[in-house]
N, C-alpha and C positions, 0 to 999 in steps of 0.2 A: 292562602287562601285566596280562590279570585272572588269577589266580592257580587252579588247579585245588582245593588248601585254602589255609585261613589261619583262624590264629585267632582266638578274639573277646578280646578284653581290654574291660574295662572299668573306671568309678573305681572299684566295688567290691570288684573284684580285685585294683586298686592299693593300695587303702586295707589290703587285708585283710592283702598280703605284708608293705606298710610294719607295719604293727603286729608281725607277726610277729617282724620285723627287731629289730625291738623292746623284743624279749622275752627272756627268759632264756635259749632255747632255738634251735641254729639249723639244728642236728640232731636228733636222735631225741629229743621232744617231747611236751608231751600233746595238742600237734595231731596227729598223726601217729592217736591211738585214736580221736580221734573224726574223724578221714578216714572211716577204715577201719570203724567204726562206722555210719557215714553212707551208706556205700556199700556194706553189709550192705542195708541198706535200698529201696537200688536192684536189686541182685541178687542179692536172695533164698535168699544164703545169706555164715556167715561167711569175714569176707577178709583177705587181707594186702596190704600196700602194698609196692610196689620201685619199684627206682629206673628201668624200662625196659621196657616191652612186652618185652623179648629176655630180659629178666632174669623175668621175670616163667614163661616158655616155659620158662626155665633152671631154674629153682626147681618148677615143675608135674614135670617130668620127676627133676629129682634126690625129689623128694618119692614118688617113685611107681619107684625105685629100680632106673632106667638100666644094667644092666653092661652087657660087651662083647659083642656077635653078639646081645643083644636086637635085635629088629624094631619099628618103628615105620612106619604106613600114614599119610600124608600123600599130600593132593591137591598136583597141580604149581602150579596156581596159585595162590603166596600166597608173600610174603617169605620171601627165605633163614632169615629167623631161627626157621620153625619147623621149618625138617631143621639147621640148624645149631647150636642148642643140644644137640639130639642125638646130631646124629654125635658132636659134643666129646665126651663121655660114652660114646663107643665102640659106639652106637645102629646098625644097619643099616636106612637109610630104603628104604622103598619104596614106589614113589605109584602112587597108584588115580586112575581115571580123574574127571575132575568130569560134572555135568550141562550139557546144553548149554543151559540156561534160569535158572536160576540160578546157574551156577558154586562152585554146592560141592561137596562130595566125593559120589559117588555111591556109596550102599550095596550096590548089586550088584558095584561092584568091588570095593568094600570085603574084602565075602565072597568072593570070588573070589583074593582077596590073602591071607588067613588064612591062617598058615601055624603049626608048635608054637614056633615061637620068637616069634610075635606080641606085643608085651608091652601094645603099646595103639594105636588107634587114633584118630587129630587130625584134627579137622572145622576147617576155618576156616569163618568168615562171612562170606561173600566179600560184599563192598558195603557189609556192615552187614544181609542177607537170609540169618535163620540155616538153618545146616545142617539136613538132616533128622534130628533128634535122639532123636526116638521109635524111628524105624529102626537107626537108630546104637547106641540103646541098645539095644536086641533081639540083634543082633549081637555087643555087647562081651560081652553078661548071657550070648547062647549058649557063646563062647567062654568066658568066664574071665578076661577083660582089661579094660585102662581105657581108660575114653572121658574124651580129653580135648578140650576145646571153648577153639580160639584164638579171643576176641574180642575179636580188638583193633580189629575195626572196628563193632562192635555193641553199644558196651553203652548200656540203654535200651530195648532190644530188644527186643519180645516173641514167645513164641513160644506156640501152643496154650493163650495166656492165661499163661504160666508167666513168669517174666524169663529172660533170659538173663545165668547165672552159676550157674543152683539145680538145672540138667540134666545135665549132665560132671559124672565121678567131681570132677576139680579145670575151673575156666575160666581162662582169662588175658583180660587188658586192657591197651590202652595209651593212654596217657596223652601223645604226643609230639602237637606243636603243630598239623598239621594237623587231628589225628582228635575227635572228637563232643565230648569234654570233653578238658583240658589241664593240667598242671602243668609243660611246659615240656617236661619228659624226667621219664616216669615210667612207672606200670604198677602191677599188680593178677592178685593172684591168690587165688580165691575156691573154697570146696569145702564141701561139706556135709559133709564125714567130718574129725572132728577130727581122726583119725591124720594124713592127709595135708596137711591146711593145719599143724598146728602144724611138721611136715616140712617142706616148705613155708617158711615162717618163718623156722626153722631155721638151715637152708639161706642164705639172707637173712642172717642176722644172725651171718657167721662161722666158724655149729655153733655160736655158744655153749649153754653149756645151768644158766641162771642159778636154777633150785626145788634146794633142799638136801635134797626128798624123792628125786631121782635123782640125786647126785653119785654117782659110785665110789669120788673120796677123801674122807678121812672125818680130823676133827680140824682143818680151817681155821676160819679166822677169819672176820666177814662180807664182806672185802672177794673170797673166793673164786668163780672161775665154774671152768667145765669143758667142752676139748671133747670128747664120743664122736667125732662124723663132722665130715670135712669140709665145711667154708662158704665161702662168698666174701662183700663188703659189698656188698648188693644195699641196704639202708637209704634209703626214703624220705624227704631234712625233711624238719623242721618248716614251714622256709621253701615249699616248694612243696607240701603237706599246708592250709595258709592259702589257696594259690590250686586251688587240690582244692576244696574244702570250698564256696569262693566260686561255683567254676565249678558242683560241683553245684546251688545255685540254681534254675539257667537250665540244666539241661537237658531238662526239659520246653521251654520255649522252643527251646534250637535242635532238638529232636526236630523239631516243630511247624513249622519253615520248611526244614528238609532234606524233609521230607515235600512243604511248598506248592512245593518247587526246582523237588522227580521230578518231579507231577504239573506241572507249568508245561509241562519238559520234553520229558514226556510227549504231552501233548495239543497241545505245537506242532509237533513231530517225526513223530507217527502218520499224514502223507499221507503222508510221502517214504517210496518203496514198495522202497529197495534199503538203508534205514536199520533196523537191528532193533535196538529198547528192551530195556531189562534189566525182567526179571519180575518180580511181586511176589505172591505164592501170598497163598489167599486169611484160612488162618489163622497170620498172621506180621502183626508190626505192627515195622519197621524201622525205625532211627535208620539212616536213610542217611550211608556217609559220603563212598560213591564212585557217580557219575551214568553205565555204564558201558553208551558204546551201541559197535554190530558193524559194520561199515564190508563192503565187497567188502573181501578182501585186496588185490589191483592196483592198488587203488587208495586204501590205508590209509595209508599214508608221502605221499603228497600229499593228503590231509583234513589230515592232523596238521602237514606243511609249512603250509599257508594259509590255517591256526587261527591258528600261533604267529607268521608272518607278520602276520597283525593283533591282534595282542595279546594271545590269548588261549591261555594257558597250559594246554595240555592237557596228559593224560599218557600213558602205557601203563602198566596192572597186572594182568598182570604177564609178563614172560618165562618159561614156563616153568621149576622150577628146577632139574630134571636139566639143561636146557642152560647152565648156569654149568661153567665150563672145573672147576672143583673137581668136580665128579663126573666121573666117566672112564665115555666114550662107551659102552666096554663093555659096562658093564653096567646105560647107560642109554640105550638109544639113538635117537635122533630116530623116531615112530612107535609109543612106548612107552604114551602117552596121549593118542589119537587130536583127542580134541575141548578135551583141553589145549588141543593146540597149533592145531589152529583156530581156539578162540578168544583165544588170542594175536594170529596175525596177521591179528585181523579188529579189536582192539578195540580203543578211545578212553575214556578218563577226561575228562568234560566237567567245566568247574570244580560247586562245591558248595561253600556255607561260610556259616557264618550271615548274614554282612556282603556278600552277590552279592545286586545290587541285580535291581529288572525292566527296568532299562534294559538292563545286562551279558547279563542274561539273555537279552535278545530281540537283544545285539548277536551272540552265540552261532550261537542257532538261525537265523537268515538268514545267518549268512554259511555255516551245514554246507546250508540250505533251498537256498541258493543257489552254491553249488558248482561250475564246470562240466564234472567230470569223469562228472557219472554217464551211464552208459546205458540 
């Protein structure tokens, strides 16, 4: 099976992890701060690392103070963690439809969804292509609400000559094994706002306050620490930060290879009249996480099955989030976001990862182009 996504681990990564295992720290140690500082150079904003992309989202929502009844606006085409972490804090999820070309949240749909209870807009960089952050920034500022960027797919991407991580009030990243770089499991929160970043960091460290100048209890010894607001243990251990530091050294190579794969697919599939290829706008430099094509809905299942039967590990990314049974269909009926639903019926993600060979890629395109069911 040719996987649709796969980690790339080399000897440098292995050596870095072994060295960390032989050191004094397995959990929180000096490599955590080193990884955070190295990430800041890539994303353009101070960063704190956490145990997963889901944890990063939870910390971001905690930082902006999500309360019962607050509304957050999200696209439906994303992994469910984008919504779940806010819903568990009492937020009402409001879905705004996506653009048909980038599959990113549509600023016009966002503007139409704003209410007095809106707390934040959450943009998801689908497949690695940055969302329309400038337009979303104007909307957020106009209404005095937060702008969050779920950049689980897009670390290393550039939007109008600015790095992803520097644009939103808070940006979250995922370092899951299939992402553009990995710490096995892991994630990060970045923010140019020191107060928001400190709130996210504290939430990820169980809410512990260790700065004596901020203590509310006096007269204690050097052991003292206290909690002012509850948090959770979302720490990323030193041993995984060692892997992340090593992976960061190859991020530019990962980006380059993924771009090459994207261009080869696009060139080879361009002649097929029924396959819709992904868009790249001229003012972005994506670090591609997915290569999502669209095919006629009535043959999508057949094409998917044919590729899988030939050992091609295709995937569908994603079911509209409000289709999940956890959402009440009375509040989130079919047809709520028609563009997103159309894309879901047509989308197939082709393999894209650093280890994908030219032969593997040629096999994928050959099977696609020779599929007998096209009309």
